[in-house]
C-alpha positions in Angstrom: 76.6 15.2 -109.5 79.8 13.7 -110.8 82.2 14.1 -107.8 79.5 12.8 -105.1 76.8 11.5 -107.2 79.1 9.1 -109.1 77.3 9.8 -112.6 78.6 10.2 -115.6 79.6 13.9 -117.2 76.8 12.7 -120.2 74.0 12.2 -117.8 75.1 14.6 -115.4 74.7 17.1 -118.5 71.2 15.5 -119.0 69.8 16.2 -115.7 71.3 19.8 -115.7 69.4 20.5 -118.3 66.9 19.0 -117.7 66.2 20.5 -113.8 67.3 24.3 -116.4 63.9 23.7 -118.3 61.9 22.6 -115.4 62.9 25.8 -113.7 62.2 27.5 -117.4 59.2 26.5 -117.5 58.0 28.8 -114.5 58.8 31.7 -116.6 57.0 30.4 -119.6 53.5 30.4 -117.4 54.2 33.7 -116.2 54.6 34.9 -120.0 51.3 33.2 -121.1 49.4 34.6 -117.8 49.9 37.8 -118.6 48.8 37.1 -121.9 45.5 35.0 -121.1 45.2 38.6 -118.1 45.0 41.2 -121.3 42.8 38.6 -122.6 40.3 38.4 -119.9 40.5 42.8 -118.7 41.3 43.8 -122.3 43.2 46.2 -121.9 47.0 46.7 -121.6 46.9 49.6 -118.2 45.2 46.7 -115.9 47.5 43.8 -117.4 50.0 46.0 -116.4 49.0 46.7 -112.8 48.0 43.2 -112.5 51.3 41.7 -113.3 52.9 41.8 -109.6 50.8 39.8 -108.8 51.2 37.3 -111.4 54.6 36.7 -110.8 54.1 36.3 -107.2 51.0 33.5 -108.1 54.4 31.9 -110.4 56.4 32.1 -107.1 54.3 30.1 -105.3 53.3 27.7 -107.3 57.1 26.8 -107.6 57.3 26.9 -103.6 54.3 24.3 -103.3 53.6 22.8 -106.4 57.5 21.5 -107.3 58.8 22.2 -104.2 61.6 24.4 -105.3 62.0 28.3 -104.2 65.1 28.9 -104.5 65.8 32.1 -104.8 62.6 34.2 -105.2 63.4 37.6 -106.2 62.6 39.0 -102.8 65.4 37.5 -101.4 67.6 39.4 -103.6 67.2 42.4 -101.3 67.5 40.7 -97.9 70.5 43.7 -97.5 67.8 46.7 -97.9 66.6 47.7 -94.8 63.6 49.8 -96.5 62.1 46.7 -98.3 63.1 44.1 -96.1 60.3 45.9 -94.0 57.9 44.3 -95.7 58.8 40.8 -94.6 57.3 40.8 -91.4 53.9 41.5 -93.1 53.7 39.5 -96.7 57.1 37.3 -96.4 59.3 37.5 -99.0 56.6 37.5 -101.2 55.5 41.3 -100.6 59.3 42.2 -101.8 58.9 40.5 -105.3 55.8 42.1 -105.6 57.1 45.5 -105.1 60.1 45.1 -107.6 57.8 43.5 -110.1 55.4 47.2 -109.3 58.6 49.3 -109.7 59.6 47.3 -113.4 56.3 47.9 -114.6 55.9 51.5 -113.7 59.1 52.0 -115.5 57.2 49.8 -118.5 54.1 52.1 -118.8 56.6 55.2 -120.3 57.5 53.1 -123.2 54.1 51.2 -123.4 51.6 54.1 -123.3 50.9 57.4 -125.3 48.1 58.9 -123.4 49.7 60.7 -120.6 46.9 59.6 -118.3 47.7 55.8 -119.0 51.5 56.5 -118.6 50.2 58.3 -114.7 48.4 55.9 -113.1 51.7 53.5 -112.6 53.7 55.9 -111.1 51.5 57.7 -109.1 50.9 54.1 -107.5 54.3 53.4 -106.8 54.8 57.1 -105.6 51.8 55.4 -102.9 53.9 52.4 -102.5 57.4 54.3 -101.7 55.0 56.5 -99.3 53.6 53.4 -97.5 57.5 51.9 -97.3 59.3 55.1 -96.3 56.2 55.2 -93.0 57.4 51.5 -92.2 60.9 52.8 -92.5 60.9 55.3 -90.2 58.9 53.4 -87.1 61.0 52.7 -84.2 63.0 49.0 -84.7 64.1 47.5 -81.0 67.5 47.5 -80.1 68.3 44.2 -80.4 70.1 42.6 -76.9 72.0 39.7 -76.3 71.7 37.3 -73.2 73.0 34.4 -74.1 75.4 32.0 -75.7 75.3 28.9 -78.0 78.2 27.0 -78.8 78.0 26.0 -82.6 80.4 23.6 -83.7 81.6 23.8 -87.3 84.2 20.4 -87.6 84.9 20.7 -91.5 84.7 17.0 -92.2 84.6 16.0 -96.0 81.8 16.1 -97.5 82.5 12.3 -99.2 82.5 11.2 -95.8 84.2 9.9 -92.9 85.2 6.2 -91.3 86.4 6.4 -87.6 87.9 3.1 -87.0 89.2 1.5 -84.7 89.6 4.5 -81.0 89.6 7.4 -83.5 85.7 7.3 -82.8 86.7 8.2 -79.4 89.4 10.3 -79.9 87.5 12.5 -82.7 84.2 12.7 -80.1 87.1 13.9 -77.3 88.0 16.7 -79.7 84.5 17.7 -80.7 84.0 18.5 -77.1 86.7 20.7 -76.3 85.7 22.5 -78.7 82.2 22.5 -78.2 82.8 24.5 -74.4 84.9 26.7 -75.9 83.9 30.0 -76.1 87.3 32.4 -76.5 87.6 31.4 -80.4 88.1 34.1 -83.0 84.9 35.0 -85.1 84.2 37.8 -87.7 81.6 40.6 -86.8 79.3 39.7 -89.9 80.0 38.2 -93.5 83.4 36.4 -94.0 83.6 37.0 -97.4 83.5 41.1 -96.3 85.7 40.8 -93.3 89.7 40.6 -93.3 90.0 40.4 -89.5 88.9 38.4 -87.0 88.4 39.5 -83.8 89.1 38.0 -80.8 87.1 38.0 -77.9 88.5 38.7 -74.3 87.0 36.0 -71.9 88.8 36.6 -68.5 88.2 37.5 -65.6 85.1 35.4 -65.5 84.2 32.5 -68.2 80.7 33.2 -70.0 78.0 30.6 -69.3 76.9 28.4 -72.2 73.3 28.1 -72.3 73.1 25.4 -75.7 75.6 23.4 -77.9 74.7 23.1 -81.4 76.4 20.1 -83.2 75.6 20.3 -87.1 74.3 18.0 -90.2 77.5 16.5 -91.1 78.9 13.1 -92.5 80.5 12.2 -89.2 78.8 8.6 -88.8 76.9 9.2 -86.0 73.3 7.8 -85.1 71.0 8.4 -82.2 71.2 4.3 -81.6 74.7 4.1 -81.6 75.5 3.6 -77.7 79.1 5.0 -77.9 77.9 8.5 -79.6 74.9 8.4 -76.8 77.6 8.6 -74.0 79.8 11.3 -75.3 76.7 13.4 -76.0 75.2 12.6 -72.3 78.8 13.4 -70.7 79.5 16.7 -73.0 75.7 17.8 -72.1 76.3 17.3 -68.0 79.6 18.7 -68.2 78.7 22.0 -70.1 75.6 22.0 -67.8 73.7 22.5 -71.0 71.1 21.3 -73.7 72.4 20.1 -76.8 70.8 20.3 -80.3 72.8 17.1 -82.3 72.6 16.5 -86.1 72.8 12.5 -87.1 71.0 9.8 -88.2 68.3 7.8 -86.5 67.2 4.3 -88.2 63.9 3.0 -87.8 63.8 -0.6 -88.3 60.4 -1.9 -87.0 58.8 -0.1 -90.3 57.2 -3.5 -92.2 59.2 -2.1 -95.5 61.7 -4.3 -96.7 64.5 -1.9 -95.8 64.8 -0.1 -92.3 63.4 3.6 -92.8 66.9 6.1 -92.7 66.4 9.6 -91.1 68.2 12.7 -91.2 67.6 13.8 -87.9 68.1 16.4 -84.9 68.8 14.9 -81.3 67.5 16.9 -78.9 69.5 16.4 -75.1 68.6 18.2 -71.7 71.5 19.5 -69.6 71.5 16.1 -67.2 72.5 14.1 -70.6 69.1 12.7 -71.5 67.9 12.5 -74.8 64.2 13.5 -74.6 63.8 13.7 -78.2 64.6 14.3 -81.6 63.0 16.2 -85.3 63.2 14.5 -88.0 63.6 16.4 -91.8 60.6 16.6 -93.4 61.6 18.0 -96.8 64.0 16.0 -98.0 66.1 17.4 -100.8 65.0 15.8 -104.6 68.2 13.9 -105.8 70.3 14.1 -102.7 68.2 12.3 -100.5 65.9 10.9 -102.3 65.1 10.3 -105.8 61.9 11.2 -107.1 59.8 8.9 -109.7 62.0 6.5 -109.4 61.1 4.1 -111.6 61.4 7.0 -114.5 64.7 8.1 -113.4 66.6 5.4 -112.4 69.6 6.2 -114.5 69.7 9.0 -111.4 69.6 6.8 -108.7 73.3 6.8 -107.3 73.1 10.7 -106.8 71.8 9.5 -103.5 74.9 6.9 -102.6 76.7 9.5 -100.1 73.9 9.7 -98.1 71.4 6.8 -98.1 67.4 6.9 -99.3 66.2 8.9 -96.9 62.6 8.7 -95.6 60.2 11.8 -94.3 59.6 12.7 -90.8 56.3 13.2 -90.1 56.1 16.4 -87.6 57.5 18.9 -86.8 58.9 19.1 -82.9 59.6 21.9 -80.2 62.9 21.3 -78.1 62.2 23.5 -74.4 64.9 23.3 -72.1 65.6 25.7 -68.8 62.6 27.6 -70.0 63.6 28.1 -73.5 61.6 26.3 -77.0 64.1 25.9 -79.7 62.8 25.3 -83.6 65.0 23.5 -85.2 64.7 23.0 -89.4 67.6 20.8 -91.0 69.7 22.4 -93.9 67.1 23.0 -97.5 64.1 23.4 -95.3 65.0 27.2 -94.5 64.4 27.7 -98.1 60.2 27.5 -97.3 59.4 30.2 -95.8 55.5 28.8 -94.7 57.2 25.7 -92.9 60.1 27.7 -91.3 57.0 30.3 -89.5 55.2 26.7 -87.8 58.1 26.0 -85.7 57.4 29.9 -84.2 53.6 29.3 -84.0 54.4 26.0 -81.9 56.4 28.5 -79.9 59.6 28.7 -80.6 61.3 31.3 -79.1 65.0 31.1 -81.1 65.4 29.1 -84.7 68.5 26.7 -85.4 69.5 26.0 -89.1 71.9 23.1 -89.1 73.2 21.7 -92.8 76.2 21.0 -94.8 76.6 23.0 -97.4 79.9 21.3 -98.4 77.9 19.9 -100.8 78.1 22.8 -102.7 81.9 23.5 -102.6 83.2 27.0 -103.5 80.5 28.5 -105.5 77.5 31.1 -104.6 74.7 28.5 -103.4 76.4 28.2 -99.6 76.0 32.3 -99.9 72.5 32.2 -101.5 71.5 29.3 -98.8 72.3 32.0 -95.7 70.5 34.8 -97.5 67.5 32.9 -97.7 67.7 31.8 -93.9 68.2 35.0 -93.3 65.2 36.0 -95.0 62.8 33.5 -92.4 64.8 35.6 -89.3 63.0 38.8 -90.8 59.9 37.2 -91.7 59.1 35.8 -88.1 61.2 38.3 -85.7 63.4 35.5 -84.4 67.3 35.2 -84.1 68.6 32.3 -86.0 71.7 30.1 -85.3 73.2 28.6 -88.9 75.5 25.8 -87.5 77.1 24.3 -90.6 79.8 21.4 -91.0 81.9 23.9 -93.1 80.4 27.2 -93.6 78.8 29.6 -92.9 78.2 29.2 -89.5 76.6 32.7 -88.4 74.6 34.5 -86.1 71.6 36.6 -87.6 69.4 38.8 -85.7 65.8 39.9 -86.2 66.5 42.1 -88.7 68.5 39.7 -91.2 71.6 41.2 -90.3 74.9 38.8 -89.8 76.8 39.7 -86.9 78.5 37.2 -86.5 80.6 34.3 -88.2 83.0 31.8 -88.4 85.0 31.5 -90.8 84.3 28.6 -94.2 86.7 25.4 -93.9 88.2 25.7 -90.6 87.6 23.4 -87.9 86.6 25.7 -85.3 83.5 26.7 -82.9 81.6 29.9 -82.7 80.3 31.6 -79.3 77.2 32.9 -80.8 75.8 35.8 -78.9 71.5 35.7 -79.0 68.8 36.1 -77.4 65.2 35.1 -76.9 62.2 36.2 -78.6 58.5 35.7 -77.9 56.9 38.5 -80.4 55.1 36.9 -83.3 55.1 38.8 -86.5 51.7 39.4 -88.5 53.2 36.7 -91.3 54.3 34.3 -88.6 50.5 34.4 -87.2 48.8 34.7 -91.1 51.2 32.8 -93.7 51.3 33.3 -97.2 47.9 35.5 -97.3 49.9 38.1 -99.6 51.1 35.2 -102.1 47.6 33.8 -102.1 45.5 36.3 -102.6 47.5 36.6 -105.8 47.1 33.0 -106.7 43.5 33.3 -106.5 43.3 36.2 -108.7 45.9 34.8 -111.4 43.3 32.0 -111.5 40.1 34.3 -112.1 42.4 35.9 -114.7 43.4 33.2 -116.5 39.9 31.2 -116.9 38.4 34.3 -118.3 41.2 34.8 -120.6 40.9 31.0 -121.4 37.5 31.3 -122.2 38.2 34.6 -124.1 38.2 32.9 -128.2 39.9 36.8 -129.7 40.6 40.2 -127.5 37.3 41.8 -126.6 35.9 44.3 -128.9 37.4 47.7 -128.2 40.7 47.0 -126.6 43.1 49.2 -127.4 47.0 48.0 -127.8 49.4 50.8 -128.0 52.8 50.1 -129.5 56.1 52.2 -129.2 57.5 53.8 -132.1 
């Protein structure tokens, strides 16, 4: 907020405190729902059994009410092969449910003196574990790759670049050359854990390119710029490959006082024709727009680096060479129910373009990547993550990072992937578990709210 938003330390600190208080409200809501559940059921045992549903209901509210489902509890288990088997059925919410249920089973030993009450949660936990183990034992289809996408990582300064004179053409020529390079070194997993890069052997035959992707970036790329279109069309024709390119689209015919500006991904056919674009629908608050601008006018400068964006109106699928691509931009990857819509529309591979340079060298780029990995598992799709400065990566349908580029490097990644047509239960039915939990939570809250006191006969046990 200070470095890129030009806010004073006092204003930045004030916004940070407000943000922490806002997130803290959800923990308060969860505790309040547990209290109302106790009042509604009149039973500590039933309250403990219902607690996982209350937690999931609160996570759903965080995703849909205030639109910030960052780091849901289920995302913490992205490398747990056993628990992630739930994601194609329940989404990340099912994993959150299991984690809270496990904690409740442990808590039961401290809350209850009667042995029968103590046995109920552990027995449920054993049954749940048995079901998970059965899922683990199921055969996972072996993933093969038969396509290559070149993911450009330009590593541009997130503060913005100005290419005057002939610099624009020079940079475009350089990026075009990188975009046809299929022999750059890469890591065979996360760059965080790798020490040695792999140098692919591209001899004697140079593999064909099936797709070229350029990320969201601070480059001065505008959808309507003739020079930009010329270079992109020439590259697509030369590579005989379709392209997905992050750019800015400006609509001056909106009837508003200022033109509408969109954070977009342009779709280019192998013959160089611009065939459409996707406009980012879920914008970043305080990054691409200021919510409640009259009330929070002091924070308006936060969007100065990017501009005041307009949200897109519909999801678009890009079809080329018999394949269909679902493209979502940056922050949209944390919204599971929205990403699955691309697969429902027919996408047989997912592409996420992003500029994570704003995060610096914090944990945020890794958190963002892990949430994207969960989207691959939920929808059983290969996911190509192309970023400005890293982490640029290839994620298989099991959520594993199979290739990645070094961070803060100007490079390109020859991403090996495959097209998948099968659909998961979660893709078809979405957040069914979370909505079921929300309905139960609402019923308990209403019932508990109308109880003036705990019901007669309620027994509350305390640990000595």
